[in-house]
C-alpha positions as CSV (number, residue, x, y, z in Angstrom):
1,M,-54.1,-87.1,1.3
2,F,-50.8,-88.9,0.8
3,T,-47.8,-87.3,-0.8
4,F,-44.9,-88.9,-2.7
5,E,-41.3,-88.1,-2.0
6,T,-38.1,-89.0,-3.7
7,S,-35.5,-91.0,-1.9
8,A,-31.8,-90.5,-2.2
9,S,-31.7,-93.1,-4.9
10,G,-34.3,-91.2,-6.8
11,T,-37.2,-93.6,-6.4
12,L,-40.7,-92.5,-5.3
13,R,-42.0,-93.7,-2.0
14,S,-45.7,-93.5,-1.0
15,G,-46.6,-92.0,2.3
16,K,-49.5,-94.5,2.5
17,H,-46.9,-97.4,2.3
18,A,-44.9,-95.9,5.1
19,V,-48.0,-95.6,7.3
20,I,-48.9,-99.2,6.8
21,V,-45.4,-100.4,7.6
22,A,-45.3,-98.3,10.7
23,A,-48.8,-99.7,11.8
24,V,-47.8,-103.3,11.3
25,A,-44.6,-102.8,13.3
26,L,-46.5,-101.1,16.1
27,L,-49.1,-103.9,16.2
28,A,-46.3,-106.5,16.3
29,C,-44.8,-104.8,19.3
30,V,-48.0,-104.4,21.1
31,G,-49.3,-107.9,20.4
32,A,-46.0,-109.6,21.4
33,A,-45.8,-108.3,25.0
34,P,-49.2,-109.5,26.3
35,A,-48.9,-112.8,24.4
36,A,-45.7,-113.6,26.2
37,E,-47.1,-112.7,29.7
38,G,-50.7,-113.7,29.4
39,P,-53.9,-111.7,30.0
40,H,-53.5,-111.5,33.9
41,L,-57.3,-112.1,34.4
42,G,-58.7,-113.5,37.5
43,Q,-56.8,-115.1,40.3
44,P,-55.7,-118.6,41.2
45,I,-58.4,-120.7,42.8
46,S,-57.8,-122.8,45.9
47,P,-59.0,-126.4,46.4
48,A,-61.4,-125.0,49.0
49,D,-62.9,-122.6,46.5
50,V,-63.4,-125.4,44.0
51,A,-65.0,-127.7,46.7
52,A,-67.6,-125.0,47.5
53,W,-68.9,-125.3,43.9
54,D,-68.3,-129.0,43.4
55,I,-71.6,-130.0,44.9
56,S,-73.3,-132.2,42.3
57,V,-75.2,-135.2,43.5
58,G,-75.8,-138.1,41.2
59,P,-79.0,-140.3,41.1
60,D,-77.1,-143.0,42.9
61,G,-76.2,-140.7,45.7
62,V,-72.6,-140.1,44.8
63,G,-71.8,-136.7,46.2
64,L,-74.3,-136.6,49.0
65,P,-72.7,-134.9,52.0
66,P,-72.8,-136.0,55.6
67,G,-76.0,-135.0,57.5
68,S,-79.6,-136.1,58.0
69,G,-83.1,-134.9,58.4
70,T,-86.6,-136.0,59.4
71,P,-90.1,-134.8,58.1
72,A,-90.7,-133.0,61.4
73,Q,-87.4,-131.1,61.2
74,G,-88.1,-130.4,57.5
75,A,-91.6,-129.0,58.3
76,V,-90.0,-126.3,60.5
77,V,-87.3,-125.3,57.9
78,Y,-89.9,-125.4,55.2
79,A,-92.3,-123.1,57.1
80,Q,-89.4,-120.6,57.6
81,K,-87.7,-120.7,54.3
82,C,-89.9,-122.3,51.6
83,A,-93.7,-121.8,52.3
84,A,-93.7,-118.1,51.2
85,C,-93.0,-119.1,47.6
86,H,-94.2,-122.8,47.5
87,G,-97.3,-122.6,49.8
88,D,-97.8,-124.1,53.2
89,K,-98.3,-127.7,51.9
90,G,-96.3,-127.4,48.7
91,E,-99.4,-126.5,46.6
92,G,-97.6,-123.7,44.9
93,K,-97.9,-120.0,45.5
94,T,-95.7,-117.5,43.7
95,N,-93.4,-120.3,42.7
96,A,-93.8,-124.0,41.6
97,R,-96.1,-126.5,43.0
98,L,-94.2,-129.3,44.7
99,V,-96.9,-131.8,45.7
100,G,-99.4,-133.9,43.8
101,G,-99.7,-133.5,40.1
102,E,-100.1,-135.9,37.2
103,I,-98.0,-136.5,34.2
104,T,-100.4,-139.0,32.5
105,G,-104.1,-138.8,32.0
106,P,-106.5,-136.8,29.9
107,G,-105.5,-133.3,31.0
108,P,-102.2,-131.4,30.7
109,A,-99.2,-132.8,32.6
110,V,-98.6,-131.3,36.1
111,K,-95.0,-131.9,36.9
112,T,-94.2,-131.9,40.6
113,V,-91.6,-133.6,42.9
114,G,-94.1,-136.4,43.4
115,S,-95.3,-136.9,39.9
116,Y,-92.2,-136.1,37.7
117,W,-88.8,-136.3,39.4
118,P,-87.2,-139.7,38.9
119,Y,-84.7,-139.6,41.8
120,A,-85.0,-138.3,45.4
121,T,-81.3,-137.3,45.2
122,M,-82.3,-134.7,42.5
123,V,-84.6,-133.0,45.0
124,F,-81.7,-132.7,47.4
125,D,-79.3,-131.5,44.7
126,F,-81.6,-128.9,43.4
127,T,-82.6,-127.6,46.8
128,R,-79.0,-127.4,48.0
129,R,-77.8,-125.4,45.0
130,A,-80.8,-123.2,44.2
131,M,-83.0,-122.7,47.3
132,P,-84.2,-120.7,48.8
133,W,-84.5,-118.5,45.7
134,T,-83.5,-115.4,47.7
135,A,-80.4,-117.0,49.2
136,P,-79.2,-120.0,47.2
137,K,-76.7,-122.4,48.9
138,S,-77.6,-120.9,52.3
139,L,-79.1,-124.0,53.8
140,T,-77.0,-126.4,55.9
141,N,-76.7,-129.9,54.8
142,D,-79.0,-131.1,57.6
143,E,-81.6,-128.4,56.6
144,V,-81.5,-129.6,53.0
145,Y,-82.0,-133.2,54.1
146,A,-84.9,-132.2,56.3
147,V,-86.6,-130.1,53.6
148,T,-86.1,-132.9,51.0
149,V,-87.6,-135.5,53.4
150,H,-90.5,-133.1,54.3
151,I,-91.3,-132.7,50.5
152,L,-91.1,-136.4,50.0
153,R,-93.5,-136.9,52.9
154,L,-95.9,-134.3,51.6
155,N,-96.0,-136.4,48.4
156,G,-96.7,-139.6,50.3
157,I,-93.4,-141.1,49.1
158,I,-92.0,-141.7,52.6
159,G,-93.4,-142.1,56.1
160,D,-93.7,-139.6,59.0
161,N,-90.7,-141.1,60.9
162,D,-88.3,-141.8,58.0
163,V,-84.8,-140.4,58.4
164,M,-82.9,-139.4,55.3
165,D,-79.1,-139.3,55.0
166,A,-76.6,-140.2,52.3
167,K,-77.4,-143.9,52.7
168,T,-81.2,-143.8,52.8
169,L,-82.0,-141.0,50.3
170,P,-80.7,-142.9,47.2
171,Q,-82.8,-145.9,48.1
172,V,-86.2,-143.9,47.9
173,K,-88.1,-145.1,44.9
174,M,-89.8,-142.2,43.2
175,P,-93.2,-142.8,41.6
176,N,-91.9,-141.8,38.1
177,R,-88.5,-143.4,38.2
178,D,-89.4,-146.0,35.6
179,G,-91.4,-143.5,33.5
180,F,-88.6,-141.0,33.1
181,V,-86.9,-140.8,29.8
182,N,-83.1,-140.6,30.3
183,L,-81.5,-138.7,27.5
184,F,-78.1,-140.0,28.7
185,P,-78.6,-143.7,29.6
186,N,-74.9,-144.5,29.7
187,K,-74.1,-141.8,32.2
188,Y,-76.0,-143.2,35.2
């Protein structure tokens, strides 16, 4: 409950009015200090920290790192780090099927690396940033090239002795490259 009091001039002042004026003054003081100094959240990021996350690879191969791999090297890495989830031959297990599949035909589409992905560089990009599921970004560049080329070989897209690196990977013609609908045609 608010009370009224008389000032020296004899006018009545509301206690409610005084509380509002005091609250506004307090908020102005509290709000002004942080606004001037900033929120002090986080910390400055170094160019090396940015580079660790700036790992995107375009369909044309821009962004591919140094390194290389062969199907034989990829088979070893795949057996150690991929087969538990994707099956021994990419047939799928607890996680997605990587080999075979169809996106056209009478039955439902089965989207795999061999039937759906339009660019081999996308396989590299996804593998490098997200695999293995239990330890993303833990593979070396050579391991990613090797696993990528192994998966491409399992799909019959490249040969047993093909070597993939930043020059050769973007040249791989994926089976669905011309069938893929690009939602951003002016980007690539």
